[in-house]
C-alpha positions as CSV (number, residue, x, y, z in Angstrom):
1,M,129.9,113.9,43.9
2,V,126.1,114.4,43.7
3,R,124.6,112.3,46.5
4,A,121.2,110.5,46.4
5,L,119.3,113.1,48.5
6,A,120.4,116.0,46.3
7,A,119.6,114.0,43.2
8,A,116.1,113.3,44.7
9,A,115.6,117.0,45.2
10,V,116.5,117.6,41.5
11,A,114.2,114.8,40.4
12,S,111.4,116.2,42.5
13,L,111.9,119.7,41.1
14,V,111.3,118.3,37.5
15,L,107.6,118.3,38.6
16,A,107.7,121.9,39.6
17,A,106.7,124.7,37.3
18,T,107.0,127.6,39.7
19,A,109.3,128.5,42.6
20,S,107.9,128.6,46.1
21,A,108.4,131.7,48.3
22,A,108.3,129.4,51.4
23,E,111.4,129.3,53.5
24,L,112.3,126.5,55.9
25,N,113.4,128.4,59.0
26,V,115.5,126.2,61.2
27,S,117.1,126.3,64.6
28,V,119.7,124.1,66.3
29,T,119.1,123.9,70.1
30,D,119.8,121.7,73.0
31,A,117.1,119.1,73.9
32,A,115.3,121.7,76.1
33,G,115.1,124.2,73.2
34,N,117.9,126.5,74.4
35,S,120.2,128.2,71.9
36,V,123.0,128.4,74.5
37,T,123.9,125.6,76.8
38,Q,126.6,125.0,79.3
39,V,128.1,121.5,80.1
40,Q,131.2,120.0,81.7
41,P,133.9,118.4,79.6
42,G,133.0,114.9,78.6
43,A,129.3,115.4,79.3
44,T,126.7,114.3,76.8
45,V,125.2,117.1,74.7
46,N,121.8,116.3,73.3
47,Y,120.6,118.5,70.5
48,K,117.7,118.9,68.1
49,V,117.0,120.6,64.8
50,T,113.6,122.2,64.5
51,G,112.0,123.6,61.4
52,Q,109.0,125.6,60.4
53,L,107.8,126.8,57.0
54,S,107.6,130.6,56.7
55,D,104.1,130.5,55.1
56,T,101.1,128.2,54.6
57,S,100.8,128.6,50.8
58,N,101.9,125.0,50.3
59,E,101.0,121.5,51.6
60,G,104.0,121.0,53.8
61,L,107.6,119.8,53.6
62,A,108.4,117.3,50.8
63,L,112.2,117.0,51.2
64,F,115.0,118.7,53.0
65,G,118.7,118.3,53.7
66,F,121.4,120.2,55.5
67,D,125.0,119.9,57.0
68,L,126.0,120.1,60.6
69,E,129.4,121.0,61.9
70,L,130.8,121.4,65.4
71,T,133.6,123.9,65.6
72,G,135.8,125.3,68.4
73,P,139.2,126.9,69.0
74,G,140.9,123.9,67.2
75,G,138.6,123.9,64.2
76,T,136.1,121.1,63.4
77,V,135.3,118.6,66.1
78,A,134.1,115.3,64.8
79,L,130.4,114.5,65.2
80,P,128.8,111.0,65.4
81,K,125.8,110.3,63.1
82,A,122.5,111.8,64.3
83,G,119.4,109.8,65.0
84,I,116.9,108.2,62.7
85,P,113.3,109.1,63.3
86,T,110.9,106.2,63.9
87,T,107.6,108.0,64.5
88,V,105.1,109.9,62.3
89,P,105.6,112.2,60.5
90,M,109.4,112.2,60.1
91,N,109.8,108.4,59.6
92,N,108.1,109.1,56.3
93,F,111.3,110.8,55.2
94,V,113.4,107.7,55.9
95,I,114.0,104.6,53.8
96,P,112.0,102.6,53.0
97,L,109.0,104.9,53.4
98,G,111.0,107.8,52.1
99,I,114.4,108.4,50.6
100,S,117.7,109.5,52.0
101,N,121.4,109.2,51.3
102,P,122.9,105.6,51.4
103,G,123.7,104.5,54.9
104,T,127.1,103.3,56.1
105,V,125.7,100.7,58.5
106,T,122.1,100.3,57.5
107,Q,120.3,101.5,54.4
108,D,118.4,104.1,56.4
109,D,121.1,105.6,58.6
110,G,122.1,108.1,55.9
111,Y,119.2,110.2,57.3
112,G,121.5,111.0,60.3
113,G,124.1,112.5,57.9
114,T,127.2,111.2,56.1
115,I,130.4,111.8,58.0
116,I,132.9,113.6,55.9
117,A,135.9,115.2,57.6
118,G,134.0,115.2,60.9
119,K,131.0,117.0,59.5
120,L,127.5,115.5,59.1
121,V,126.7,116.1,55.4
122,Q,123.2,116.0,53.9
123,C,121.2,115.0,57.0
124,G,117.5,114.5,56.2
125,G,115.4,112.9,53.6
126,G,112.3,113.1,51.4
127,Q,108.8,111.8,51.1
128,N,107.5,109.5,48.4
129,T,106.0,112.4,46.4
130,I,106.5,110.5,43.1
131,K,104.2,107.7,44.4
132,N,106.6,104.9,43.8
133,T,105.5,101.4,44.7
134,I,107.5,98.4,45.7
135,A,106.7,96.9,42.3
136,N,109.0,99.5,40.8
137,A,111.7,100.0,43.4
138,D,112.3,99.0,47.1
139,F,111.9,102.6,48.2
140,P,110.4,105.1,48.7
141,I,107.1,103.3,49.3
142,G,105.3,105.4,51.9
143,T,102.1,107.4,51.5
144,P,103.0,111.1,51.6
145,I,101.9,113.1,54.7
146,L,100.7,116.6,54.1
147,G,101.3,119.6,56.4
148,V,104.7,118.7,57.8
149,A,106.3,121.8,59.4
150,K,103.4,123.9,58.0
151,G,101.9,126.3,60.5
152,S,103.8,124.8,63.5
153,A,107.4,123.8,64.3
154,Q,108.5,120.2,63.6
155,V,111.6,118.5,65.1
156,L,113.5,117.3,62.0
157,L,116.5,115.7,63.6
158,T,117.9,114.8,67.0
159,G,121.4,113.7,68.0
160,S,124.0,113.7,70.7
161,F,127.8,114.0,71.1
162,T,130.3,114.1,73.9
163,A,131.5,117.5,74.9
164,P,135.1,118.1,74.1
165,A,137.7,117.9,76.9
166,V,139.1,121.3,76.2
167,E,137.2,124.1,78.0
168,A,136.0,126.6,75.4
169,Q,133.0,127.9,73.5
170,Y,131.9,125.6,70.6
171,T,129.2,126.1,68.0
172,L,127.0,123.5,66.3
173,T,126.3,125.2,62.9
174,L,123.7,124.3,60.3
175,S,124.5,125.0,56.7
176,A,123.8,124.0,53.0
177,L,120.1,123.8,53.6
178,F,118.0,122.8,50.7
179,G,114.6,121.2,50.0
180,N,111.1,121.3,48.5
181,V,107.6,121.8,49.6
182,I,104.5,120.1,48.3
183,R,102.6,122.5,46.1
184,A,99.5,124.2,47.4
185,G,96.3,122.4,46.3
186,E,97.9,118.9,45.9
187,V,95.9,116.0,47.3
188,I,97.0,112.5,48.3
189,T,95.0,110.9,45.6
190,N,96.9,112.6,42.8
191,P,99.2,110.2,40.8
192,F,102.2,112.2,42.0
193,L,102.5,115.3,44.1
194,A,104.1,118.4,42.5
195,T,106.7,120.2,44.5
196,D,108.3,123.6,44.6
197,A,111.8,124.6,45.8
198,L,112.3,126.3,49.1
199,G,113.4,129.9,49.1
200,N,117.0,130.7,49.6
201,S,116.9,133.2,52.5
202,P,115.9,131.0,55.5
203,T,116.4,132.1,59.1
204,I,119.0,129.7,60.7
205,G,119.8,129.6,64.4
206,N,122.8,127.7,65.7
207,L,123.6,126.2,69.1
208,T,126.4,127.6,71.3
209,I,127.9,125.2,73.7
210,N,130.1,126.5,76.6
211,V,132.2,123.7,77.9
212,V,133.2,124.6,81.5
213,S,134.5,122.3,84.2
214,C,133.3,123.1,87.7
215,V,133.2,121.8,91.2
216,P,129.7,121.6,92.7
217,D,129.5,123.7,95.9
218,I,126.9,124.5,98.6
219,A,126.6,127.6,100.8
220,G,125.3,125.8,103.9
221,T,121.8,127.2,103.7
222,S,118.7,125.5,102.4
223,V,115.0,125.0,102.8
224,P,114.4,123.3,105.2
225,A,117.1,124.9,107.2
226,Q,120.5,123.4,108.0
227,N,120.2,121.2,111.2
228,T,116.4,121.1,111.2
229,L,115.2,118.5,113.6
230,D,111.8,117.3,112.6
231,A,109.6,116.3,115.6
232,R,106.4,115.4,113.7
233,Y,104.6,112.2,112.9
234,P,106.9,109.6,111.2
235,H,103.9,108.1,109.4
236,D,100.1,108.1,109.3
237,I,98.6,107.5,112.7
238,N,96.6,104.5,111.4
239,N,99.0,103.3,108.7
240,A,102.7,102.8,109.4
241,A,103.3,102.1,105.6
242,L,102.3,105.7,104.8
243,K,105.6,107.4,105.5
244,F,106.0,111.1,106.4
245,G,109.2,113.2,106.5
246,Y,111.4,115.4,104.3
247,D,112.4,114.2,100.8
248,T,112.8,117.6,99.0
249,F,115.4,120.2,99.7
250,D,116.0,123.6,98.1
251,V,119.8,124.0,98.4
252,D,121.8,127.2,97.9
253,V,124.6,126.4,95.4
254,P,126.1,129.9,94.6
255,G,127.3,129.9,91.0
256,S,127.2,126.2,90.6
257,A,123.7,126.1,89.2
258,L,124.9,128.0,86.1
259,A,128.5,127.0,86.1
260,C,127.8,123.3,86.3
261,S,125.3,120.9,84.8
262,L,124.2,119.8,88.3
263,A,122.6,116.3,88.4
264,P,122.0,113.5,90.9
265,A,125.7,112.5,90.5
266,S,126.8,116.0,91.7
267,F,125.7,115.2,95.2
268,S,125.9,112.4,97.7
269,V,123.6,111.4,100.5
270,A,124.6,109.6,103.8
271,E,122.8,108.6,106.9
272,V,124.1,108.9,110.5
273,G,122.0,106.7,112.8
274,G,119.0,104.7,111.8
275,D,120.0,101.6,109.8
276,G,122.7,103.6,108.0
277,T,121.1,103.2,104.6
278,A,120.6,106.6,103.0
279,P,118.0,107.4,100.3
280,G,119.2,108.0,96.8
281,I,118.7,111.2,94.8
282,A,115.8,111.0,92.3
283,S,116.4,114.4,90.7
284,V,118.2,117.7,90.8
285,V,116.4,120.6,89.2
286,Q,117.6,124.2,88.8
287,V,115.3,126.6,90.6
288,D,117.3,129.8,89.9
289,A,120.9,130.8,89.3
290,D,121.9,130.0,92.9
291,T,119.4,127.3,94.0
292,V,118.7,123.7,93.1
293,R,115.9,121.4,94.3
294,I,117.2,118.0,95.4
295,T,114.5,115.3,95.6
296,L,115.3,112.0,97.2
297,D,113.8,108.7,96.1
298,A,112.5,108.0,99.7
299,K,111.6,109.9,102.9
300,I,114.5,110.5,105.3
301,E,114.6,107.9,108.1
302,P,113.4,108.7,111.7
303,Q,115.9,108.7,114.5
304,A,118.7,109.5,112.1
305,W,120.5,112.4,110.4
306,T,120.4,112.6,106.6
307,V,123.5,114.3,105.2
308,I,123.7,115.9,101.7
309,S,127.2,116.8,100.3
310,P,128.5,118.0,97.0
311,V,130.7,115.5,95.2
312,G,134.4,116.4,94.6
313,A,136.7,119.0,96.2
314,N,133.9,120.5,98.3
315,S,132.7,117.1,99.7
316,A,133.6,118.2,103.3
317,K,130.7,120.7,103.2
318,K,127.5,119.2,104.5
319,L,123.8,119.9,105.0
320,C,122.2,117.9,107.8
321,Y,118.5,117.1,108.5
322,G,117.4,115.3,111.6
323,F,114.2,113.4,112.3
324,L,113.3,112.5,115.9
325,P,109.5,112.3,116.3
326,G,108.4,113.9,119.6
327,D,111.5,115.9,120.2
328,V,109.8,119.3,120.4
329,N,112.5,121.1,122.4
330,G,115.4,119.9,120.3
331,S,117.1,118.2,123.2
332,R,117.8,115.1,121.0
333,A,115.5,113.1,123.2
334,S,111.8,112.5,123.1
335,N,110.4,112.5,126.6
336,A,107.8,114.1,128.9
337,Q,109.6,117.4,128.9
338,D,108.5,117.8,125.3
339,I,104.9,118.0,126.4
340,T,105.7,121.1,128.5
341,A,107.8,122.4,125.5
342,I,104.8,122.2,123.1
343,V,102.5,123.9,125.6
344,N,104.9,126.7,126.0
345,A,105.4,127.0,122.3
346,L,101.7,127.2,121.6
347,N,101.3,129.9,124.3
348,N,104.2,131.8,122.6
349,A,106.3,131.5,125.8
350,V,109.1,129.8,123.8
351,P,108.5,130.2,120.0
352,R,109.5,127.1,118.0
353,P,109.3,126.3,114.3
354,I,106.3,124.4,112.8
355,S,108.6,121.4,112.2
356,S,108.7,121.1,116.0
357,T,105.1,121.9,116.9
358,D,102.8,120.7,114.1
359,I,103.1,117.1,115.4
360,N,100.1,115.7,113.4
361,R,101.2,117.5,110.2
362,S,97.9,119.3,109.8
363,G,99.6,122.4,108.5
364,A,99.1,124.4,111.7
365,A,100.3,124.1,115.3
366,N,97.4,124.1,117.7
367,A,96.0,122.3,120.8
368,Q,95.4,119.1,118.9
369,D,99.1,118.7,118.6
370,I,99.4,118.3,122.4
371,T,97.2,115.2,122.1
372,A,99.1,114.1,119.0
373,L,102.4,114.3,120.9
374,V,101.1,112.3,123.9
375,N,99.8,109.6,121.4
376,L,103.2,109.5,119.7
377,L,105.2,109.2,122.9
378,N,102.9,106.5,124.2
379,G,102.6,104.5,120.9
380,A,98.9,105.0,120.2
381,A,97.3,103.5,117.2
382,A,99.9,102.4,114.5
383,F,102.8,104.2,116.3
384,D,105.6,102.4,118.2
385,P,106.3,104.3,121.4
386,W,108.7,107.2,120.9
387,L,109.1,107.9,124.6
388,N,112.8,108.2,125.6
389,R,114.1,107.8,122.1
390,T,117.3,109.7,121.3
391,I,119.3,110.9,118.3
392,A,123.1,111.6,118.1
393,A,124.4,115.2,117.7
394,S,124.2,116.6,114.2
395,P,127.2,115.8,112.0
396,C,127.0,119.4,110.7
397,P,128.3,122.5,112.5
């Protein structure tokens, strides 16, 4: 059966006297633009189809269509319909501004493909190059847009599907590409816009999806280091509402960063001490093959240990970060002995990390931090007194 979009292409070509050499080169990638992606079974795979015309001897894309098929070891995996663009310029290819295949739910959802045997058939649409008006037919009624996919890449389609439960390699393949370009020299004021057929040798890139289950893991090392005990100001000296403290951690996750799609749900955060309410995880970003950056949605709480663990079989593994303002010597108590400890540290008698000695968070440990420590212990300015406060032993080895 000849569908509406293919028929529109034929009708548009009636206006063409010559064939165009332009190709619509297309690529199917994940949402980030990668041609290979790795996900866990059941994860959501977001994809996009991007196209660019091979030359500029035309006035941009007039109409296009293609099929999408997801295949794996068991053959075709059923795809849901792709999305319908709602913004310029691609909404001009969608009913009622443009023309596409008849929808199954709404008149415009044919742009996202017609599902036939699990495939998405004839995704896409066309512009109103025939200059139809609503007095003649309900669609297409838009004003054509020149330059679409000419000279720069254009996202033609976006969609998503659930990764199969079976671990394997799958491919999202684009085929049966066809379309027209607006002929060079055409202008919007013409009574109709002549078009030319696309060439028949486009470059097509497909998306490879590796579905791999995994168990998030940690190595026990991170920046800041495991069992760091922060002794610095908990907040601004004059403004208790301006909180200080760690909220970002670069965590070693050997193999997991590539084997897993690590996300906030891959880790848990607990608090030992304090009010027992731990921050949440705002984001997890891959730094390299073995490291992720975990950012919390709030600073860790003073006089408490914040514990980060992977979710799942490795949940017994932990990374612990303590916060006891004033505890320079790491005794788990803030007291007068810490004044001697910071003097010794500044004199290099007993070297200590900057997290223990840069009390005022200036970025350097110096004599001013002695005064800062005294102010902190005694409760100067906006500080509550931190003298004789304690923290429990670290929950981590």
